[in-house]
C-alpha positions in Angstrom: 0.0 0.0 -0.1 2.5 2.4 0.8 4.7 1.9 -2.3 1.3 2.6 -4.2 0.9 5.8 -2.4 4.5 6.9 -3.0 4.4 6.5 -6.9 3.5 10.1 -8.1 5.1 12.2 -5.1 6.9 14.1 -7.6 9.0 17.5 -6.5 8.1 18.9 -3.1 7.1 22.4 -4.4 5.0 21.1 -7.3 1.5 21.8 -7.4 -1.1 19.2 -6.8 -4.6 19.0 -7.8 -6.5 16.6 -5.4 -10.2 15.5 -5.7 -12.3 14.2 -3.0 -15.2 12.1 -4.9 -18.4 10.1 -4.3 -21.4 8.9 -6.0 -23.1 8.5 -2.7 -23.5 10.9 0.2 -22.4 10.3 3.8 -19.2 8.5 2.9 -16.9 11.0 4.4 -15.6 13.1 1.3 -15.9 16.4 2.8 -14.7 15.2 6.1 -11.5 13.9 4.3 -11.2 17.1 2.4 -11.5 19.1 5.5 -8.6 17.2 7.1 -6.5 17.6 3.9 -7.3 21.1 4.0 -6.2 21.4 7.5 -2.9 19.2 6.8 -2.0 22.0 4.4 -2.7 24.7 6.5 -0.7 23.2 9.6 2.3 22.9 6.8 1.7 26.3 5.8 1.5 25.1 2.2 -0.7 27.1 -0.3 -4.0 25.7 -1.0 -6.9 26.8 -3.5 -10.2 25.2 -2.8 -13.0 24.3 -4.9 -16.4 23.1 -3.7 -18.6 21.6 -6.2 -21.2 20.4 -3.8 -24.6 22.3 -3.6 -24.6 21.5 0.5 -21.8 23.7 0.6 -19.9 21.5 3.7 -16.5 22.9 3.3 -17.3 26.8 3.0 -19.4 26.0 6.1 -16.3 25.2 8.4 -13.4 26.6 6.6 -14.7 30.1 6.6 -12.1 31.3 4.0 -12.2 32.2 0.1 -13.6 29.2 -1.6 -14.3 28.8 -5.2 -17.9 27.6 -5.5 -18.9 26.0 -8.7 -23.1 25.8 -8.3 -25.0 23.8 -10.9 -28.6 24.4 -11.6 -29.5 20.9 -12.8 -33.2 22.2 -13.3 -32.0 24.4 -15.9 -29.6 22.4 -17.2 -32.2 19.9 -18.1 -33.6 22.7 -20.5 -30.1 23.4 -21.8 -27.8 20.6 -21.4 -24.9 22.8 -22.4 -25.0 24.5 -19.0 -23.3 21.4 -17.6 -20.5 21.8 -19.6 -20.0 25.5 -19.1 -20.5 25.2 -15.4 -16.8 23.6 -15.0 -15.0 26.3 -17.4 -14.1 28.3 -14.5 -12.3 25.4 -12.6 -10.4 24.7 -16.3 -8.9 28.3 -16.0 -8.1 28.3 -12.4 -6.1 24.9 -12.8 -4.4 26.6 -16.2 -3.1 29.2 -13.5 -1.4 26.9 -11.3 1.2 26.5 -13.8 2.7 29.6 -12.6 2.7 29.0 -8.8 3.4 26.4 -6.1 -0.2 26.4 -5.1 -2.4 23.1 -5.1 -6.0 22.8 -5.4 -8.3 20.5 -3.5 -12.0 20.0 -5.0 -14.5 18.5 -3.1 -17.4 17.3 -5.2 -21.2 16.2 -4.1 -22.5 12.7 -5.2 -24.3 14.1 -8.2 -21.9 16.8 -9.3 -18.9 13.9 -9.5 -20.8 12.2 -12.5 -21.2 15.6 -14.2 -17.4 16.6 -13.5 -16.5 13.3 -15.2 -18.5 13.6 -18.3 -16.9 17.1 -18.7 -13.7 16.1 -18.2 -14.0 13.6 -21.0 -15.4 16.1 -23.4 -13.0 18.7 -22.6 -10.3 16.4 -22.5 -8.9 17.8 -19.0 -6.6 14.8 -18.5 -4.5 16.0 -21.3 -4.4 19.5 -19.9 -3.3 17.9 -16.4 -0.4 16.3 -18.2 0.6 19.0 -20.6 0.7 21.4 -17.2 2.9 18.7 -15.5 -0.1 18.8 -12.4 0.0 15.5 -10.7 -3.3 14.6 -9.7 -4.9 12.4 -6.8 -8.2 11.3 -6.4 -9.8 10.1 -2.8 -12.8 7.8 -2.8 -14.2 6.9 0.4 -16.8 4.1 1.2 -18.0 2.8 4.5 -18.5 -0.7 5.0 -21.9 -1.0 3.5 -23.2 -2.8 0.1 -24.3 0.6 -1.8 -21.1 2.8 -0.8 -18.9 0.0 -1.9 -20.5 0.0 -5.0 -20.5 3.5 -5.6 -16.9 3.8 -4.7 -16.2 1.1 -7.6 -18.1 2.8 -9.9 -16.3 6.1 -9.1 -13.0 4.7 -9.2 -13.6 3.0 -12.5 -15.0 6.2 -14.2 -11.9 8.2 -13.0 -9.7 5.8 -14.6 -11.8 6.4 -17.9 -12.0 10.0 -17.5 -8.8 11.0 -15.9 -6.2 8.4 -16.4 -3.4 10.3 -15.1 -4.9 10.6 -11.8 -3.7 8.7 -8.9 -6.8 6.8 -7.4 -6.9 6.3 -3.4 -9.4 4.0 -2.0 -10.2 5.2 1.3 -11.8 2.5 3.9 -14.0 4.9 6.1 -14.4 2.7 9.3 -17.0 4.8 10.6 -19.4 2.3 10.5 -17.1 -0.8 11.2 -14.0 -2.1 9.5 -14.1 -4.1 6.3 -11.7 -6.9 7.2 -14.8 -7.7 9.8 -17.4 -7.9 7.1 -19.3 -11.5 7.1 -18.1 -13.4 4.3 -21.6 -13.9 3.3 -22.9 -10.6 3.8 -24.0 -8.1 0.9 -21.5 -5.8 1.8 -18.6 -8.6 1.4 -19.9 -9.7 -1.8 -20.0 -6.2 -3.1 -16.5 -5.7 -2.0 -15.2 -8.9 -3.6 -17.1 -8.8 -6.7 -17.0 -5.2 -7.6 -14.2 -3.3 -5.8 -11.4 -5.8 -4.8 -10.8 -6.4 -8.8 -9.8 -2.6 -9.2 -7.6 -2.6 -6.0 -4.8 -4.1 -7.9 -4.1 -0.9 -9.5 -5.7 1.6 -6.8 -3.7 3.0 -3.6 -5.6 2.3 -0.3 -6.0 4.5 2.7 -7.4 3.8 6.0 -9.5 6.6 7.8 -10.3 5.2 11.3 -13.4 6.2 12.9 -13.2 9.2 15.5 -13.6 7.2 19.3 -17.1 7.3 20.6 -18.3 9.8 18.0 -16.3 12.5 19.4 -16.4 14.6 16.5 -20.1 15.2 16.3 -20.7 17.9 18.5 -17.8 20.1 16.9 -18.9 18.8 13.2 -22.6 20.2 14.1 -20.7 23.6 15.0 -18.8 23.8 11.6 -15.5 23.8 13.3 -12.3 22.5 11.6 -10.1 19.8 13.3 -7.3 22.2 13.9 -9.7 24.6 15.6 -11.4 21.8 17.7 -7.7 21.0 19.1 -7.0 24.6 20.1 -10.4 25.1 22.0 -9.6 25.7 25.5 -11.2 22.8 28.1 -13.9 25.4 28.9 -14.8 26.1 25.5 -15.5 22.4 24.8 -17.4 22.2 28.1 -19.6 25.2 26.8 -20.2 23.8 23.5 -20.7 20.1 24.3 -22.6 20.3 27.6 -20.0 17.7 29.2 -18.2 17.3 32.1 -14.1 18.8 32.2 -12.8 15.0 32.3 -15.3 14.2 29.4 -14.5 17.5 27.5 -10.5 16.8 27.5 -11.3 12.9 26.1 -13.3 13.9 23.2 -10.9 16.4 22.2 -8.3 14.5 22.7 -10.1 11.8 20.5 -10.2 14.5 17.8 -6.3 15.1 18.2 -5.7 11.8 17.9 -7.9 10.8 14.7 -5.8 13.6 13.3 -2.6 12.4 13.8 -3.4 9.3 12.4 -4.9 10.7 9.3 -1.5 13.0 8.9 0.4 9.9 9.0 -1.8 7.9 6.6 -1.6 10.7 3.8 2.1 11.6 4.7 3.1 9.3 1.4 1.3 11.5 -0.7 2.4 14.7 0.2 6.2 15.2 0.5 6.2 18.8 1.8 5.1 17.3 5.2 8.4 15.4 5.3 10.0 19.0 4.4 8.0 20.4 7.4 9.5 17.6 9.8 13.0 18.4 8.7 12.7 21.9 9.5 11.0 21.6 12.7 
């Protein structure tokens, strides 16, 4: 797994284009995008963020300038060409990245993922990424349930067809349980075996552990970042959660432990994280 993750690291200062994508909601893609954004901020590495999700999850948490691409699907039914034009701003922004060390993070909603890939095929977007020397990474998460596993397999296969230069990373989101513990006769295990497993020989994998005891839920509801949560005082956590002093310390510690685990998980993909360690 580690070797696969390291295949396309490239130069430390080389900008990257990072996608978090899914064909089904509720699998943790926006949570993962928020984590990646925090890792870039901790390293003081420049990151441009795009949100192609009508639910606007990232902008609620990040509180910063985010390029939002909103697609009016009702209007697009009357004029299908609107779907194509909607992604033109993204193409322009990516072309600008050639002149800087700024990377890009693009978070897609489930419907928007399919529309983007349709546009990418028609616009030959992969040719641009290669010509601009922009390494691409797509994170495709799934929880341990059959519909999510099938959707992840579909998204991974479609990215291979539309953007073959982009490194695909399947993310095992263990929020609802570990994939290794699926009962062999269950529908989820069958979906994993038959639809996802054949793809994994050419796909990197990443483990996204569950946050202990659901400790993130209060902070997520408050639209906080992981780094902001860790920086809260005990009194601030108590006021936000209604928990006791000791319980507040525990839930904040659970979030901090999760963020450290995710930092180690994504480190092989982002060379600048090693550079930060060497200069500390």
